[in-house]
Structure formats: C-alpha cells, structure tokens
C-alpha positions as a printed NumPy array, in Angstrom:
array([[ 10.878,   9.077, -13.512],
       [ 12.46 ,  12.275, -14.857],
       [ 11.152,  15.476, -13.421],
       [ 11.536,  19.141, -14.138],
       [ 12.204,  21.546, -11.333],
       [  9.977,  24.632, -11.274],
       [ 11.487,  27.982, -12.066],
       [ 12.12 ,  30.164,  -9.053],
       [ 10.072,  33.292,  -8.328],
       [ 11.896,  36.334,  -6.995],
       [ 11.929,  36.265,  -3.221],
       [  8.941,  38.071,  -1.785],
       [  6.786,  37.394,  -4.853],
       [  3.133,  36.645,  -4.154],
       [  1.896,  33.089,  -3.899],
       [  1.288,  31.287,  -7.176],
       [ -2.192,  30.219,  -8.362],
       [ -1.39 ,  26.767,  -6.976],
       [ -1.677,  27.982,  -3.368],
       [ -5.271,  26.768,  -3.006],
       [ -4.213,  23.319,  -4.131],
       [ -1.261,  23.493,  -1.758],
       [ -3.542,  24.313,   1.18 ],
       [ -5.738,  21.345,   0.375],
       [ -2.921,  18.844,  -0.044],
       [ -1.195,  20.021,   3.136],
       [ -4.387,  18.928,   4.858],
       [ -4.875,  15.585,   3.087],
       [ -1.282,  14.504,   2.282],
       [  0.629,  12.451,   1.445],
       [  3.951,  14.032,   2.361],
       [  5.692,  13.744,  -1.02 ],
       [  2.826,  15.38 ,  -2.908],
       [  2.578,  18.142,  -0.3  ],
       [  6.301,  18.845,  -0.625],
       [  6.067,  18.835,  -4.418],
       [  3.112,  21.236,  -4.343],
       [  4.944,  23.562,  -1.938],
       [  8.017,  23.664,  -4.174],
       [  5.862,  24.459,  -7.192],
       [  3.821,  27.123,  -5.374],
       [  6.937,  28.864,  -4.065],
       [  8.884,  28.474,  -7.299],
       [ 12.017,  27.226,  -5.583],
       [ 14.43 ,  24.942,  -7.414],
       [ 15.944,  22.142,  -5.374],
       [ 19.453,  23.578,  -5.362],
       [ 18.057,  26.835,  -3.923],
       [ 16.201,  24.872,  -1.226],
       [ 19.416,  23.034,  -0.385],
       [ 21.258,  26.359,  -0.095],
       [ 18.614,  27.859,   2.191],
       [ 18.684,  24.77 ,   4.403],
       [ 22.483,  24.971,   4.596],
       [ 22.153,  28.571,   5.814],
       [ 20.162,  27.16 ,   8.725],
       [ 22.812,  24.552,   9.48 ],
       [ 20.861,  21.688,   7.842],
       [ 22.724,  19.552,   5.307],
       [ 20.496,  17.697,   2.844],
       [ 21.512,  16.628,  -0.65 ],
       [ 19.594,  17.624,  -3.754],
       [ 19.188,  13.923,  -4.516],
       [ 17.497,  13.327,  -1.154],
       [ 15.158,  16.277,  -1.689],
       [ 14.297,  14.923,  -5.116],
       [ 13.592,  11.463,  -3.703],
       [ 11.38 ,  12.986,  -0.997],
       [  9.219,  14.893,  -3.466],
       [  8.925,  11.854,  -5.743],
       [  7.924,   9.54 ,  -2.896],
       [ 10.907,   7.275,  -3.589],
       [ 12.147,   7.831,  -0.036],
       [ 10.517,   9.1  ,   3.133],
       [ 12.233,  11.21 ,   5.822],
       [ 12.419,   9.055,   8.941],
       [ 15.682,   9.635,  10.801],
       [ 15.805,  12.398,  13.443],
       [ 18.1  ,  14.571,  11.32 ],
       [ 15.765,  14.176,   8.337],
       [ 12.77 ,  15.206,  10.453],
       [ 14.71 ,  18.282,  11.594],
       [ 15.254,  19.099,   7.922],
       [ 11.502,  18.814,   7.322],
       [ 10.841,  21.387,  10.043],
       [ 13.372,  23.687,   8.403],
       [ 11.697,  23.109,   5.043],
       [  8.482,  24.515,   6.487],
       [ 10.346,  27.777,   7.179],
       [ 12.089,  27.839,   3.794],
       [  8.83 ,  27.236,   1.945],
       [  6.847,  29.642,   4.166],
       [  4.447,  26.935,   5.346],
       [  2.506,  26.691,   8.617],
       [  4.48 ,  25.097,  11.44 ],
       [  4.164,  21.292,  11.54 ],
       [  2.229,  21.223,   8.233],
       [  4.75 ,  18.894,   6.573],
       [  6.024,  17.277,   9.753],
       [  2.572,  16.04 ,  10.817],
       [  2.239,  14.1  ,   7.546],
       [  5.208,  12.049,   8.725],
       [  4.801,  12.051,  12.519],
       [  1.248,  13.017,  13.501],
       [  0.207,  14.324,  16.889],
       [  1.125,  11.745,  19.532],
       [  4.467,  10.868,  17.975],
       [  3.51 ,   7.828,  15.883],
       [  4.216,   7.851,  12.19 ],
       [  1.099,   7.88 ,  10.073],
       [  0.403,   4.603,   8.321],
       [ -2.637,   5.518,   6.282],
       [ -0.826,   8.091,   4.166],
       [  1.197,   5.51 ,   2.287],
       [  0.507,   3.862,  -1.036],
       [ -1.804,   0.886,  -1.002],
       [ -0.006,  -2.419,  -0.834],
       [  0.142,  -4.596,  -3.916],
       [ -0.832,  -8.073,  -2.775],
       [  1.903, -10.672,  -3.172],
       [  4.412,  -8.451,  -5.002],
       [  6.724,  -8.88 ,  -2.044],
       [  6.116, -12.624,  -2.051],
       [  6.101, -13.669,  -5.695],
       [  9.422, -13.8  ,  -7.489],
       [  9.417, -10.662,  -9.656],
       [  9.473, -12.747, -12.768],
       [  9.049, -11.553, -16.298],
       [  5.622, -13.186, -16.252],
       [  4.27 , -11.007, -13.45 ],
       [  5.715,  -7.857, -14.977],
       [  4.238,  -8.84 , -18.327],
       [  0.769,  -9.347, -16.829],
       [  0.855,  -5.994, -15.065],
       [  2.227,  -4.24 , -18.137],
       [ -0.565,  -5.758, -20.213],
       [ -3.051,  -4.008, -17.926],
       [ -1.042,  -0.763, -18.045],
       [ -0.814,  -0.977, -14.249],
       [  1.567,   1.699, -12.891],
       [  3.875,   0.96 ,  -9.976],
       [  1.973,   3.483,  -7.882],
       [ -1.747,   3.069,  -8.506],
       [ -2.509,   6.44 ,  -6.916],
       [ -4.172,   4.931,  -3.837],
       [ -3.382,   4.665,  -0.116],
       [ -4.789,   1.82 ,   1.962],
       [ -6.88 ,   3.057,   4.874],
       [ -8.212,  -0.37 ,   5.858],
       [ -8.421,  -3.9  ,   4.467],
       [-10.526,  -6.793,   5.784],
       [ -9.877, -10.163,   4.18 ],
       [-11.728, -13.469,   4.565],
       [-10.069, -16.746,   3.482],
       [-11.859, -20.11 ,   3.175],
       [-10.124, -23.489,   3.45 ],
       [-12.14 , -26.287,   1.848],
       [-12.809, -29.931,   2.767],
       [ -9.727, -31.125,   0.847],
       [ -7.59 , -28.714,   2.874],
       [ -7.353, -26.514,  -0.206],
       [ -7.581, -22.729,  -0.534],
       [-11.194, -22.546,  -1.638],
       [-11.405, -18.787,  -2.049],
       [-10.968, -15.38 ,  -0.502],
       [-12.76 , -12.056,  -0.516],
       [-11.734,  -8.55 ,   0.479],
       [-13.328,  -5.333,   1.603],
       [-10.84 ,  -2.563,   0.814],
       [-10.902,   1.088,   1.902],
       [ -8.576,   3.424,   0.016],
       [ -7.827,   7.13 ,  -0.343],
       [ -6.674,   8.662,  -3.642],
       [ -3.515,  10.747,  -3.572],
       [ -3.965,  12.152,  -7.066],
       [ -6.848,  13.097,  -9.315],
       [ -8.37 ,  10.738, -11.864],
       [ -7.861,   7.356, -10.168],
       [-10.575,   4.965, -11.333],
       [ -9.257,   1.428, -10.828],
       [ -7.314,  -0.996,  -8.661],
       [ -5.333,  -4.051,  -9.758],
       [ -5.667,  -7.078,  -7.46 ],
       [ -3.182,  -9.952,  -7.565],
       [ -3.778, -13.567,  -6.525],
       [ -1.299, -16.424,  -6.299],
       [ -2.593, -19.948,  -5.889],
       [ -0.975, -22.726,  -3.895],
       [  1.128, -25.439,  -5.524],
       [ -0.895, -27.201,  -8.193],
       [ -3.231, -24.285,  -8.769],
       [ -4.684, -23.987, -12.27 ],
       [ -5.12 , -20.225, -12.745],
       [ -7.417, -20.774, -15.718],
       [ -9.978, -22.126, -13.232],
       [ -9.702, -19.192, -10.844],
       [-12.647, -16.821, -11.084],
       [-12.714, -13.196,  -9.995],
       [-15.807, -11.463,  -8.645],
       [-16.347,  -7.729,  -8.221],
       [-18.356,  -6.721,  -5.168],
       [-19.31 ,  -3.361,  -3.749],
       [-18.612,  -0.218,  -5.75 ],
       [-16.544,  -1.727,  -8.542],
       [-16.896,  -3.873, -11.65 ],
       [-14.589,  -6.401, -13.186],
       [-12.321,  -5.268, -16.006],
       [ -9.563,  -7.254, -17.682],
       [ -8.168, -10.44 , -16.125],
       [ -4.807, -11.991, -17.007],
       [ -3.064, -15.09 , -15.644],
       [  0.139, -17.084, -15.985],
       [  0.11 , -20.87 , -15.719],
       [  3.744, -21.338, -14.706],
       [  3.545, -19.055, -11.649],
       [ -0.166, -19.557, -10.835],
       [ -0.588, -15.78 , -10.67 ],
       [ -3.832, -14.026, -11.596],
       [ -4.125, -10.245, -11.96 ],
       [ -7.517,  -8.567, -12.167],
       [ -8.531,  -5.017, -12.952],
       [-11.292,  -3.624, -10.73 ],
       [-12.97 ,  -0.549, -12.209],
       [-14.581,   2.079, -10.003],
       [-17.844,   3.745, -10.971],
       [-16.299,   7.172, -10.511],
       [-12.999,   8.943, -10.958],
       [-11.577,   9.816,  -7.573],
       [-10.077,  13.18 ,  -6.815],
       [ -7.06 ,  13.526,  -4.562],
       [ -8.244,  13.076,  -0.989],
       [-11.387,  11.114,  -1.914],
       [-11.998,   7.792,  -0.184],
       [-13.514,   4.711,  -1.775],
       [-14.821,   1.418,  -0.388],
       [-14.935,  -1.609,  -2.675],
       [-15.034,  -5.375,  -2.486],
       [-13.752,  -8.24 ,  -4.598],
       [-12.988, -11.925,  -4.385],
       [-11.121, -14.838,  -5.94 ],
       [-12.641, -18.317,  -6.145],
       [ -9.918, -20.95 ,  -6.424],
       [-10.073, -24.499,  -5.076],
       [ -7.764, -25.849,  -7.777],
       [ -4.581, -26.113,  -5.741],
       [ -3.231, -28.768,  -3.406],
       [ -3.13 , -28.836,   0.363],
       [ -2.743, -25.391,   1.911],
       [ -0.767, -24.8  ,   5.093],
       [ -0.76 , -21.011,   5.411],
       [ -2.06 , -17.748,   4.045],
       [  0.302, -14.798,   3.778],
       [  0.04 , -11.257,   2.483],
       [  2.964,  -9.069,   1.522],
       [  3.124,  -5.29 ,   1.85 ],
       [  5.708,  -3.206,   0.023],
       [  4.555,  -0.095,   1.881],
       [  3.102,   0.66 ,   5.291],
       [ -0.665,   0.874,   5.384],
       [ -3.703,   1.178,   7.604],
       [ -5.485,  -1.563,   9.507],
       [ -5.371,  -5.083,   8.095],
       [ -7.671,  -7.841,   9.36 ],
       [ -7.283, -11.453,   8.201],
       [ -9.81 , -14.174,   9.018],
       [ -9.315, -17.818,   8.003],
       [-12.281, -20.184,   8.111],
       [-11.901, -23.957,   7.912],
       [-14.377, -26.479,   6.582],
       [-15.79 , -28.765,   9.27 ],
       [-14.327, -31.751,   7.419],
       [-10.793, -30.31 ,   7.555],
       [ -9.893, -28.795,  10.913],
       [ -6.239, -28.073,  11.775],
       [ -4.618, -29.19 ,  15.008],
       [ -2.898, -25.841,  15.593],
       [ -2.814, -22.296,  14.192],
       [ -0.455, -19.362,  14.632],
       [  0.071, -15.855,  13.303],
       [  3.484, -14.556,  12.292],
       [  5.35 , -11.713,  10.615],
       [  8.408, -11.514,   8.379],
       [ 10.552,  -8.564,   7.39 ],
       [ 10.757,  -9.985,   3.871],
       [ 10.464, -13.265,   1.998],
       [ 13.083, -15.717,   3.259],
       [ 13.683, -13.822,   6.511],
       [ 13.108, -15.488,   9.898],
       [  9.52 , -15.489,  11.071],
       [  8.911, -13.446,  14.192],
       [  5.98 , -12.3  ,  16.286],
       [  4.56 , -15.815,  16.482],
       [  1.324, -16.055,  18.419],
       [ -0.776, -19.165,  18.957],
       [ -4.37 , -18.755,  17.784],
       [ -7.398, -20.579,  19.149],
       [ -9.855, -21.958,  16.619],
       [-13.303, -20.498,  17.18 ],
       [-15.932, -23.136,  18.021],
       [-19.04 , -22.772,  15.896],
       [-17.472, -20.61 ,  13.185],
       [-14.186, -22.58 ,  12.949],
       [-12.164, -19.398,  12.351],
       [ -8.952, -17.759,  13.465],
       [ -7.946, -14.175,  12.83 ],
       [ -5.269, -11.534,  13.218],
       [ -5.481,  -7.748,  13.391],
       [ -2.661,  -5.392,  12.426],
       [ -3.605,  -1.847,  13.415],
       [ -0.979,  -0.355,  11.106],
       [  0.858,  -2.691,   8.758],
       [  4.548,  -2.204,   8.06 ],
       [  6.467,  -3.199,   4.947],
       [  6.927,  -6.938,   5.051],
       [  4.753, -10.008,   5.431],
       [  1.989, -11.029,   7.823],
       [  0.189, -14.33 ,   7.817],
       [ -1.475, -17.253,   9.53 ],
       [ -0.138, -20.798,   9.355],
       [ -1.691, -24.069,  10.516],
       [ -0.801, -27.731,  11.066],
       [ -2.763, -30.741,   9.86 ],
       [ -3.06 , -33.818,  12.081]])
C-alpha cells in the first residue's frame, strides 16, 4: 500500500498534537502502529531516521523501516532489535517503549500483539475463488484485529463426518472503527457448501455469507454490535454446521500470523470412535509434520484436545485413525 512520509519538524520543535495518541498506542501496541505514530508525532521522514541511526552506528535501510511501520515485516534478529532500541532514542521515546512490544519483560516475544489469524488461508490453495469470495465481502487482508485467545470445539458425527464446529474468539482491535470479522470454513472432500449453515453466537450477528462449490469454501461476515476503538477487546462466538462431507480423518487450522492461546477440542460420536488420536504441527502446508503427541480419548465425553499457549505461523491440528 503506498504511503506518504510525514514532513519533518525542525529539531527541538514541540511535540505534535498526536502525542496523546502516541502515548496510548505505545501502551497498547502493536509495534508497527506505535512506530508509525512516533514517526508522525516527531515529524521525521524515513531517510532522516536512517541517517540518525547511521550516526549511532546502526545500519537499517529505508525499505526495512517502511516495512516495519506498515507491519509487512517485524524486527526479530538481534541486530534489528538493537536498531529498535536506537529508534527509541532517535524518536525521543521512553526506554523500552517500542522494544517491549516485540520482546516483553521476561524475554519472550509477545504473541497477542499480532493480527488475528485467518482460518484456512494458509491451508486452502489461494485460488481465484477464495479471493473472489473475500473481495465480494470487501474483506481487507488485515481485518484490524489481533487474536488474544481462541477456543474451538469440533464434532465428528456417527458417519465419521465433520458434523460441525463452533468458536469462542477473543480479539483486540489495533485501529479505530473495526466492526466485523470474516470467518472461513472449508469442508472435507464431498462437502456441499450450499448445505453448510453459519450461526452467530455471543456479541455478533450474521452478515453476508458466500460459498464456492468447487473448493467447498464458505466465508461468513460476523458483525459486531459496536465499533471498536484501537485497544478495545471483544469476545464473540460463531459456528458452522456441516455434515455434508465424507469421512473425516483430521482437523487442522492454519495461522498466517502468530497469535494468543488456541485450544482445540474434538468430540466423537459414540457410534464412531477412533482407534488412535494425535496432535501435530506443520511449518506450512506440505511440510513434514512435527511435534506429534499421542492423545488419549476421554471416557464419558469422548474428546481429545490440544492447547497452544502462543500459536506461531503455520498449522496445528489433530488427526485420528479409524479401525
């Protein structure tokens, strides 16, 4: 997306009217918006920032700085984190104010200050059909939300089919005016997406729904009852009722970005119990599956589950074997 660099104030000029907003966003994050707000408040063009960093012995390209403020890339390497500390000096910010949005106290990178994952986008072939469905809903690439937590329940029916799933999603807005979320569902082989129904649960209502028969993908717009301001959190629930596909052997969820806690529970019908279950992770679709862990089917509730305290970009899932 094209952007316009702010004009530079003379050095020593007083803070701009955006300083109050800067103070707030330095507290709430995310990093790229905090950096963008600091650049605007200080009136420093990127080439001037690069020059000031170079004076401190830090070499960072204008392109990298631009990517950082757009959120297209995130400083992660040690030399990049050193540059972030120098940026705090250049932009006259409190020590650690930018750095903590990347590596919070304790040394672990924050996972809840990243954009909310789009379900299945990392799994489904990015076909023209999926892009067309999302474009029809005017769904931006970045929906303006970070995932704080996501609890998902999946039901496997008596024919060993994916009967349905429901989610309780906790998000935080990283810009003002966010009032919706677009959920994506892909059925198993044989799924008839015209028979898939979408339900809106807590704190949202169903908007437009679109589907594509060839890819068995359904996209649904979930409308919030309020417009969120940057930093606001929102809890909402939704579900997909399916049951139209063939035999299911696994449930996977793809994440393009890191996120907060993800909990997946799979419940099996008493008439269709698997002989073995396991959790796994993948760096990306087609990559080797790692982190395999055998799961024990719960007795009375016939469930297995996994918990990811902080999801990373990639795929997590549960697979099972039929006797």
